[in-house]
C-alpha positions in Angstrom: 0.0 0.0 0.0 1.8 3.1 -1.2 -1.0 5.6 -1.3 -3.8 6.3 1.1 -6.3 8.9 2.3 -5.2 11.6 4.7 -5.8 11.5 8.4 -9.1 12.6 9.8 -9.7 15.9 11.6 -11.3 14.8 14.8 -9.6 16.7 17.5 -11.0 19.9 19.1 -9.1 22.4 21.2 -9.7 20.5 24.5 -8.4 17.3 22.9 -5.3 19.0 21.6 -4.6 20.6 25.0 -5.0 17.3 26.8 -2.6 15.6 24.4 -0.1 18.3 24.9 -0.5 18.1 28.7 -0.1 14.3 28.6 3.2 14.7 26.7 4.5 17.5 29.0 3.4 16.3 32.5 5.2 13.0 32.1 7.6 11.2 34.4 9.9 14.3 34.4 7.7 16.1 37.0 8.4 13.2 39.4 12.1 12.9 38.7 13.6 15.9 36.9 13.9 18.1 40.0 16.6 16.0 41.5 19.2 16.6 38.8 18.0 20.2 38.5 18.6 20.8 42.2 22.1 19.2 42.1 23.0 21.6 39.3 21.3 24.8 40.6 20.1 24.5 44.2 17.3 26.9 44.8 18.4 28.5 41.5 16.3 25.8 39.9 13.4 28.2 40.1 15.4 30.6 37.8 16.1 27.6 35.6 12.5 26.8 35.4 11.7 30.4 34.4 14.4 30.3 31.7 13.2 27.0 30.4 9.6 28.2 30.3 10.7 31.4 28.4 12.6 29.3 25.8 9.7 26.9 25.5 7.3 29.8 25.0 9.4 31.2 22.1 9.6 27.7 20.6 5.9 27.0 21.1 4.9 30.2 19.3 7.0 29.2 16.4 5.5 25.8 16.2 1.9 27.2 16.6 2.4 29.8 13.9 3.9 27.2 11.5 1.2 24.7 12.2 -1.5 27.2 11.4 0.0 27.7 7.9 0.9 24.0 7.4 -1.9 22.0 9.0 -0.5 18.6 8.1 1.3 15.8 9.9 5.0 16.0 10.5 5.7 19.1 12.7 9.1 20.7 12.2 10.0 18.1 9.5 7.3 19.5 7.3 8.0 23.2 8.3 11.7 22.8 7.6 11.1 21.3 4.2 8.6 24.0 3.2 10.5 27.1 4.5 14.2 26.2 4.5 14.6 23.2 2.2 14.5 19.4 2.2 17.8 18.9 4.1 16.8 21.1 7.0 13.5 19.2 7.3 15.2 15.9 7.1 17.7 16.6 9.8 15.0 17.8 12.1 12.7 14.9 11.3 15.5 12.3 11.6 16.6 13.6 14.9 13.1 13.5 16.2 12.3 10.0 15.0 15.5 8.4 16.2 15.7 10.3 19.4 12.1 9.8 20.3 12.1 6.1 19.4 14.9 5.8 22.0 12.8 7.9 24.4 9.8 5.6 23.9 11.9 2.7 25.0 13.2 4.6 28.1 9.7 5.7 29.0 8.3 2.2 28.7 11.0 1.0 31.1 10.2 3.9 33.4 6.5 2.8 33.5 7.6 -0.7 34.5 10.0 0.7 37.1 7.2 2.5 38.9 4.7 -0.4 38.5 6.5 -3.7 39.2 9.6 -5.3 40.8 12.8 -5.4 38.7 12.3 -9.0 37.6 9.1 -8.1 35.8 10.1 -4.8 34.4 11.0 -5.8 30.8 7.9 -7.9 30.1 5.7 -5.2 31.6 7.4 -2.5 29.6 6.7 -4.5 26.4 3.1 -5.0 27.4 2.8 -1.2 28.0 4.1 -0.5 24.5 1.8 -3.1 22.9 -1.2 -1.7 24.8 -0.5 2.0 23.8 0.2 1.1 20.2 -3.2 -0.6 20.2 -4.8 2.5 21.6 -3.2 4.7 18.9 -4.1 2.1 16.2 -7.8 2.5 17.1 -7.9 6.2 16.2 -6.9 9.5 17.4 -10.0 10.0 19.4 -9.1 6.9 21.4 -5.7 8.4 22.0 -7.2 11.6 23.2 -9.7 9.7 25.5 -7.0 7.6 27.2 -4.7 10.6 27.5 -7.6 12.5 29.2 -7.9 9.8 31.8 -4.1 9.6 32.4 -3.8 13.3 32.8 -6.6 13.4 35.3 -5.0 10.7 37.3 -1.6 12.5 37.3 -3.1 15.9 38.3 -5.1 14.3 41.2 -1.9 12.4 42.4 0.1 15.6 42.2 -2.5 17.5 44.2 -2.4 14.9 46.9 1.3 14.9 46.9 1.5 18.7 47.2 -0.9 18.9 50.1 0.8 15.9 51.8 4.2 17.5 51.5 3.1 20.9 52.8 1.4 19.6 55.9 4.6 17.9 57.1 6.3 19.4 60.2 9.5 19.8 58.2 8.0 22.2 55.7 9.7 25.6 55.9 8.9 28.5 53.7 12.2 30.2 54.6 14.0 27.8 52.3 12.7 29.7 49.4 14.5 32.8 50.6 17.9 31.1 51.1 19.9 31.4 47.9 22.1 28.4 46.9 23.4 28.0 43.4 24.2 24.3 43.5 27.5 22.7 42.5 28.0 24.6 39.2 27.0 28.2 40.1 25.3 30.1 37.3 26.3 27.5 34.8 24.4 25.1 36.9 21.3 27.4 36.6 21.5 27.2 32.8 22.0 23.4 33.1 18.9 23.1 35.2 17.0 25.1 32.6 18.1 22.5 30.0 17.0 19.6 32.2 13.6 21.1 32.9 13.1 22.3 29.3 13.4 18.7 28.1 11.0 17.5 30.9 8.1 19.6 29.5 8.9 20.2 25.9 6.1 17.9 24.6 4.0 20.7 23.2 5.4 19.8 19.7 3.1 16.7 19.9 0.2 19.0 19.1 1.9 20.4 16.0 2.9 16.9 14.7 -0.8 16.0 14.8 -1.9 19.1 12.8 -3.6 17.0 10.2 -6.0 15.6 12.8 -7.1 18.9 14.4 -10.4 20.6 13.4 -10.0 24.2 12.3 -6.2 24.1 12.7 -5.6 27.8 11.9 -7.6 28.6 15.0 -7.2 25.6 17.3 -3.5 25.0 17.2 -2.3 28.6 18.0 -4.7 28.4 21.0 -3.9 24.9 22.2 -0.1 25.0 22.2 0.4 28.1 24.4 -2.5 27.0 26.7 -1.1 23.5 27.2 2.4 24.9 27.8 1.1 27.5 30.3 -0.8 24.9 32.3 2.3 22.6 32.3 4.5 25.4 33.5 2.1 26.2 36.4 2.1 22.5 37.4 5.9 22.4 37.4 6.2 25.7 39.3 3.8 24.5 42.0 5.7 21.2 42.4 9.1 23.0 42.4 8.1 25.4 45.2 6.5 22.5 47.2 9.7 20.5 47.0 11.8 23.4 48.1 9.6 24.2 51.0 9.2 20.5 52.1 12.8 19.2 51.5 15.1 22.0 50.7 17.6 21.9 47.7 20.1 19.5 49.3 17.6 16.8 50.0 16.0 17.2 46.6 19.5 16.9 45.0 20.1 13.6 46.8 16.8 12.0 45.9 15.9 9.9 43.0 12.2 10.4 43.7 11.8 13.8 45.4 8.0 13.9 45.5 7.8 10.5 47.1 10.4 11.6 49.7 8.5 14.8 50.4 5.3 12.9 51.0 7.1 10.3 53.2 8.5 13.1 55.4 5.0 14.3 56.3 2.2 12.7 58.4 0.3 11.4 55.3 2.1 8.1 54.8 -0.9 6.6 53.1 -0.3 9.0 50.2 3.0 7.5 49.2 1.3 4.8 46.9 -0.7 7.7 45.3 2.6 9.2 44.1 3.7 5.9 42.6 0.3 5.6 40.8 0.6 9.1 39.5 4.1 8.6 38.3 3.1 5.4 36.4 0.2 7.3 34.8 2.5 10.2 33.9 5.0 7.9 32.2 2.1 6.1 30.4 0.8 9.5 29.2 4.2 10.6 27.9 4.7 7.3 26.1 1.3 7.5 24.5 2.1 11.0 23.2 5.5 9.9 22.0 4.0 7.0 20.0 1.5 9.3 18.4 4.1 12.0 17.6 6.7 9.7 16.2 4.1 7.8 14.1 2.9 11.2 12.5 6.4 12.4 11.8 7.3 9.0 10.3 4.2 9.3 8.1 5.3 12.7 6.9 8.8 11.5 6.1 7.5 8.5 4.3 5.2 10.6 2.1 8.2 12.4 0.7 10.5 9.3 0.4 12.8 10.2 3.3 11.6 7.0 5.0 10.3 3.9 3.1 7.0 4.9 1.4 5.3 1.8 2.8 5.2 3.7 6.1 2.9 6.3 4.6 -0.1 4.0 4.7 -3.2 5.4 6.5 -5.7 2.8 7.8 -8.9 3.2 5.8 -11.2 2.9 8.8 -9.3 4.3 11.8 -7.4 6.9 9.8 -4.1 6.5 11.6 -0.6 5.8 10.2 -0.9 2.2 11.1 2.2 0.9 9.3 4.4 3.6 11.0 3.0 2.9 14.4 3.3 -0.9 14.1 7.0 -0.6 13.0 7.6 1.8 15.8 6.0 -0.5 18.4 8.1 -3.4 17.1 11.3 -1.4 17.3 10.6 -0.1 20.8 9.7 -3.6 22.1 13.0 -4.9 20.7 15.0 -2.1 22.3 13.2 -2.7 25.7 14.1 -6.3 25.6 17.7 -5.8 24.6 19.0 -2.6 26.2 18.1 -0.1 29.0 18.2 3.4 27.3 17.1 5.3 30.4 20.6 6.6 31.1 22.0 6.8 27.5 19.6 8.9 25.5 21.3 12.3 25.9 21.4 12.6 22.1 17.6 12.9 22.3 18.1 16.1 24.1 20.5 17.3 21.4 17.9 16.3 18.8 15.1 18.2 20.5 17.2 21.4 20.5 18.0 20.9 16.8 14.3 20.3 16.1 13.3 23.6 17.7 16.2 25.5 16.2 14.9 24.5 12.8 11.3 25.4 13.8 12.4 28.9 14.9 14.4 29.5 11.7 11.4 28.3 9.6 9.0 30.6 11.5 11.4 33.5 11.1 10.9 33.2 7.3 7.1 33.4 7.3 5.6 36.4 5.6 3.4 39.0 7.3 0.0 37.4 6.5 1.0 34.2 8.4 2.7 35.9 11.3 1.0 35.8 14.7 3.9 36.7 17.0 6.9 39.0 16.3 10.1 37.7 14.8 12.0 38.7 18.0 10.5 35.6 19.7 12.0 33.4 17.0 15.4 35.0 17.4 15.1 34.5 21.2 14.0 30.9 20.7 16.9 30.0 18.4 19.3 31.7 20.8 17.8 29.8 23.7 18.2 26.5 21.9 21.9 27.2 21.3 22.5 28.3 24.9 20.8 25.2 26.3 22.8 23.0 23.8 26.0 24.5 25.3 25.0 23.1 28.7 24.7 19.5 27.5 27.5 17.0 28.4 29.9 16.6 25.5 28.9 12.9 25.2 25.4 13.9 24.5 26.5 16.3 21.8 28.8 13.7 20.2 26.0 11.1 20.2 23.7 13.6 18.6 26.2 14.5 15.9 26.7 10.8 15.1 23.0 10.3 14.8 22.8 13.2 12.3 25.8 11.9 10.3 24.2 8.4 10.0 20.9 10.1 8.9 22.7 12.3 6.3 24.6 9.2 4.9 21.3 7.3 4.6 19.7 10.2 2.7 22.7 10.7 0.4 22.6 7.0 -0.5 18.8 7.0 -1.0 19.0 10.0 -3.3 21.8 8.5 -5.3 20.1 5.1 -5.7 16.7 6.7 -6.5 15.6 6.1 -10.1 
């Protein structure tokens, strides 16, 4: 099957916002603050503000482009249309490869929260199969399941916040005591990078632009709204953790929210945090599968991936070949390797992805502009600054992934009839 109908426009504004929230309020809200506190101490609040500012600039670029190009593919499509095929390919390749690894990491994270170590790989595979099946049944099923998961996560976070603040060890003065962590101001920038990657899932809305009703109106509303809600949630959690534990105890914890709850009188709430973290990881994985599948569809339509992957199911109107292949690859990765600690190149790929988005949005003409060009300049600069805070190993891995992709495309173009 090499040709097929387009995807169906079934998502409203609320659906798009929920999918964005499900992608952003993932496992990072339960785990990202530990590394951020090690890098920046109480300066993680400044890091969070910087991350939110860069994310806002990137989000406006994605929203503006999605309104003009309401099709699947996100920045892959925008880069091709505004900057040229190579720019689009590099963004799309980085996204697909990096986020496929992220899918495997998130599946293992789901299992780590849910079951003992001996059962984690089989449960991770089961989670991937189940969520691919949900996506296969149609985008409305994806939105419905995401809505349930987001509700569970927000309820669990609300319980965790209250349980943490009622503890006798909570002290508001900790917010007024400045500590800059191990790395000083560089650490503040590094914390911004860590927190940016934790809630940078708003691109998922743009990659699904072909399935949103009235995209010129819906997407520019949904992306900033979803991002704003996610930033509020992260800010509340950050303040709560600093008040309940302080930066040193956050920095030494692999699960700061669980430790904050355990430090208070509501011991019964500790399992609620685990349930919330499991639901958050499931929501992030569901959004990743949907986003990678749509980007793979767009790349296959132009021949940058095998055209067989461009098939759209005639009934469910989803890129079923792309999602099935993705599911198989992720299951294989889950069974063979543990990518939770070695996917730094995904961070590099995300920054490249948004750098291309900002550059593409900068070239848009006046009739398609919704925000000033200054935001695209600031967004691109923010991506470069955050990239400078990445460990050199992550940058090297990202460059290797790009070189492999470039070699693949060169060979494909030379071998094409």
